[in-house]
C-alpha positions as CSV (number, residue, x, y, z in Angstrom):
1,M,11.8,-11.8,2.1
2,K,14.6,-9.4,2.8
3,T,14.5,-6.3,5.0
4,F,17.5,-3.5,4.7
5,K,16.5,-1.9,7.5
6,Q,15.7,1.5,8.1
7,T,18.6,4.5,8.9
8,E,18.3,7.8,10.6
9,I,17.9,9.3,6.8
10,Y,15.8,6.4,5.0
11,A,13.1,3.9,5.6
12,H,13.5,0.1,5.6
13,T,13.2,-1.0,2.2
14,Y,11.9,-4.4,1.1
15,L,13.0,-7.0,-1.0
16,L,10.2,-9.4,-1.6
17,C,11.8,-13.3,-4.2
18,R,10.0,-16.2,-5.3
19,F,11.4,-18.4,-7.4
20,D,13.7,-16.5,-9.4
21,V,11.8,-13.9,-9.4
22,C,12.0,-10.0,-7.6
23,Y,10.5,-7.4,-6.5
24,L,12.1,-4.3,-4.6
25,I,9.8,-2.1,-2.6
26,D,11.0,1.4,-1.2
27,P,14.3,1.2,-2.7
28,S,15.8,4.0,-0.9
29,H,19.7,3.0,0.8
30,D,22.2,0.3,0.6
31,L,22.6,-0.3,-2.6
32,E,24.5,-2.5,-2.6
33,A,23.5,-4.7,-0.7
34,I,20.3,-5.1,-2.2
35,M,22.5,-5.8,-5.2
36,E,24.1,-8.4,-3.8
37,A,21.1,-10.3,-2.7
38,L,19.7,-9.8,-6.2
39,E,22.6,-12.1,-7.9
40,G,20.9,-15.1,-9.5
41,Y,17.4,-13.1,-9.6
42,K,15.4,-11.0,-11.9
43,L,14.2,-7.9,-10.6
44,E,11.0,-7.5,-12.8
45,G,10.0,-3.9,-10.9
46,V,10.9,-1.5,-8.4
47,L,7.1,-1.3,-6.4
48,L,6.8,2.6,-4.6
49,T,4.1,3.4,-1.1
50,H,4.2,6.8,-1.9
51,A,7.0,9.4,-3.2
52,H,9.3,10.9,-0.1
53,M,12.9,11.0,-0.6
54,D,13.3,8.4,3.1
55,H,11.7,5.7,0.0
56,I,13.2,6.0,-3.4
57,D,16.8,7.7,-3.1
58,L,17.7,4.5,-5.0
59,I,15.0,4.5,-7.7
60,H,17.2,5.5,-11.0
61,M,20.1,2.5,-10.1
62,F,18.0,-0.1,-11.1
63,D,17.1,-1.3,-14.7
64,T,12.9,-1.7,-14.5
65,P,9.6,-0.7,-14.0
66,I,8.6,1.5,-11.3
67,Y,5.1,1.2,-10.9
68,L,3.3,4.1,-8.4
69,H,-0.1,5.7,-7.9
70,L,-0.9,8.4,-10.8
71,D,-1.8,10.6,-8.3
72,D,2.3,10.8,-6.4
73,A,3.8,10.8,-9.6
74,H,4.3,14.7,-9.9
75,L,5.7,14.1,-5.8
76,L,8.6,12.6,-7.6
77,F,10.1,15.6,-9.2
78,E,9.1,18.4,-6.3
79,D,11.7,18.5,-4.2
80,K,10.4,21.6,-2.4
81,Y,7.8,18.7,-1.3
82,N,9.5,15.1,-1.3
83,G,11.6,15.5,1.6
84,Y,15.0,16.7,-0.6
85,H,15.3,20.5,-0.6
86,P,17.5,22.3,-0.3
87,N,18.7,19.1,-2.7
88,K,17.8,18.0,-5.7
89,H,16.4,14.5,-6.5
90,P,19.6,12.2,-8.0
91,Y,17.2,11.2,-10.6
92,Q,16.0,12.1,-14.3
93,R,12.4,12.0,-15.6
94,K,13.9,10.7,-18.9
95,N,15.4,7.5,-17.7
96,L,12.5,6.2,-15.2
97,D,10.0,3.5,-17.0
98,L,7.0,4.9,-14.5
99,K,3.5,2.7,-14.2
100,Y,1.2,4.3,-12.5
101,V,-1.1,1.6,-10.1
102,E,-4.5,1.6,-9.1
103,D,-6.3,0.0,-6.4
104,G,-6.9,-3.4,-6.9
105,M,-4.5,-3.8,-9.4
106,K,-2.9,-7.2,-9.5
107,I,0.7,-7.3,-10.2
108,P,1.6,-10.3,-12.4
109,F,4.3,-12.1,-9.2
110,A,6.0,-15.3,-9.9
111,D,2.5,-18.2,-9.3
112,G,0.6,-15.4,-8.1
113,F,0.2,-11.4,-8.2
114,I,1.0,-8.2,-5.2
115,E,-2.4,-7.0,-5.1
116,V,-2.3,-2.5,-4.7
117,I,-4.4,-0.9,-2.4
118,H,-4.9,2.5,-2.4
119,T,-4.4,3.7,0.6
120,P,-4.1,7.8,0.6
121,G,-3.6,10.1,3.4
122,H,0.0,10.3,3.8
123,T,0.1,11.6,1.0
124,K,-3.0,11.5,-1.5
125,G,-0.7,9.3,-3.9
126,S,0.1,6.5,-0.6
127,V,-0.4,2.7,-1.8
128,S,-0.2,-0.4,0.1
129,Y,1.2,-3.8,-1.6
130,L,0.2,-7.3,0.1
131,Y,1.2,-10.6,-1.3
132,E,-0.4,-12.9,0.0
133,Q,0.2,-12.7,4.1
134,K,2.5,-9.8,3.9
135,L,1.1,-6.3,3.5
136,F,3.4,-3.6,2.9
137,T,2.5,-0.2,3.7
138,G,4.5,2.6,3.7
139,D,3.9,5.6,5.9
140,T,0.3,4.7,6.2
141,L,0.2,1.8,9.5
142,F,3.4,1.3,11.8
143,K,3.0,-0.8,15.1
144,D,1.0,1.3,17.4
145,S,1.0,4.5,15.2
146,V,-0.4,5.8,12.2
147,G,1.5,8.3,9.4
148,R,1.5,12.1,9.4
149,H,-1.0,14.1,7.1
150,D,0.0,17.7,7.6
151,L,2.5,17.1,4.7
152,Y,1.5,18.4,1.5
153,S,-1.2,16.4,0.2
154,G,-2.0,14.4,3.5
155,N,-5.3,14.0,4.6
156,L,-6.6,12.8,7.9
157,V,-10.1,12.4,6.8
158,D,-8.3,10.3,3.9
159,L,-5.8,8.9,6.7
160,R,-9.1,7.6,8.3
161,K,-10.8,5.7,5.4
162,S,-7.4,3.9,4.6
163,I,-6.7,2.4,8.1
164,F,-10.1,1.6,8.4
165,R,-10.1,-0.5,5.7
166,L,-6.4,-2.3,6.5
167,M,-8.0,-3.4,9.7
168,E,-10.2,-5.0,7.6
169,L,-8.0,-7.4,6.4
170,P,-7.4,-10.5,7.8
171,A,-6.2,-10.5,11.5
172,T,-3.2,-12.8,10.7
173,V,-1.4,-11.0,7.9
174,K,1.4,-9.6,8.8
175,V,2.5,-5.7,8.5
176,Y,5.8,-4.4,7.1
177,P,5.9,-0.4,7.7
178,G,8.7,2.1,6.2
179,H,9.8,2.5,9.7
180,D,9.7,0.7,13.0
181,E,8.5,-2.6,14.5
182,T,7.0,-5.5,11.9
183,T,3.0,-5.8,12.7
184,T,0.0,-7.9,12.4
185,I,-3.3,-6.5,12.1
186,R,-4.3,-8.2,15.1
187,Y,-2.2,-6.6,17.2
188,E,-3.3,-3.2,15.5
189,Q,-6.9,-3.9,15.7
190,K,-6.9,-4.2,19.8
191,H,-3.5,-2.0,20.2
192,N,-3.2,0.6,18.5
193,S,-4.8,4.2,19.9
194,Y,-5.7,5.5,16.7
195,Y,-7.8,3.4,15.5
196,V,-8.8,2.4,18.4
197,K,-10.5,6.2,19.7
198,W,-11.3,6.7,15.6
199,S,-13.8,3.4,15.8
200,K,-15.3,4.4,19.1
201,Q,-15.3,8.0,17.6
202,K,-17.6,6.1,14.4
203,K,-19.6,4.2,16.7
204,K,-21.0,7.7,18.0
C-alpha cells in the first residue's frame, strides 16, 4: 500500500495493491507520482469515501470505474456544496463510469474483496472501505477526532451511529483517515474524546 500524503488543499490518497491489481482511494493530487506507482499494475477502480473536492479532484484522469454511494452522487456536480465554488469541477458526467456502492457490498479484489461500510454523518453518502485489517474512513473517523457534521448533507445523529459502528470492528484494525495520522480502532476506543463522551451519554 502507498500513501500520497495530504497537502494544504487535498486529502490523503491511498493506493491499495494486491498481486498485479490496484484500487485507488480518494485520488486528489500527485497525479505523476500515482501514475509512476501504477506502472506494471492494473487499476481496477477508484473508490471514493465521499464527494468533497479535496478527495476527488483527479477522478477524471483514470479510465476505470468510480465507486461511490448513490447518496453522494449529486454532490460531485454541485459545486456550491462540494468545495469547488467559486471554481468549477474539472470533470464531466459523460466521461465518468460511476458505480454505486451499498452498505455491505463486497468489491472483488485479487483473491479477496473490499467491504463497503456506509458511514453517513459527514455527508449522507459517506462510506468507509475495509480490506483485511485496513480501514479507510475518509472524513468520518480521524485520530482523536471525528468528521464535521455541519456541512451540506451532514448529520450529527448519523455521524454518532457511524462512529459507534466502526468502533465495533476488531481492535486490531488500522485506520487510514482522509487527513492527519493513521490510528487503530483500539486506540480510538480508549482515547477518542467524541466516542468516549457519546458512549457515556448512551449509557445514561
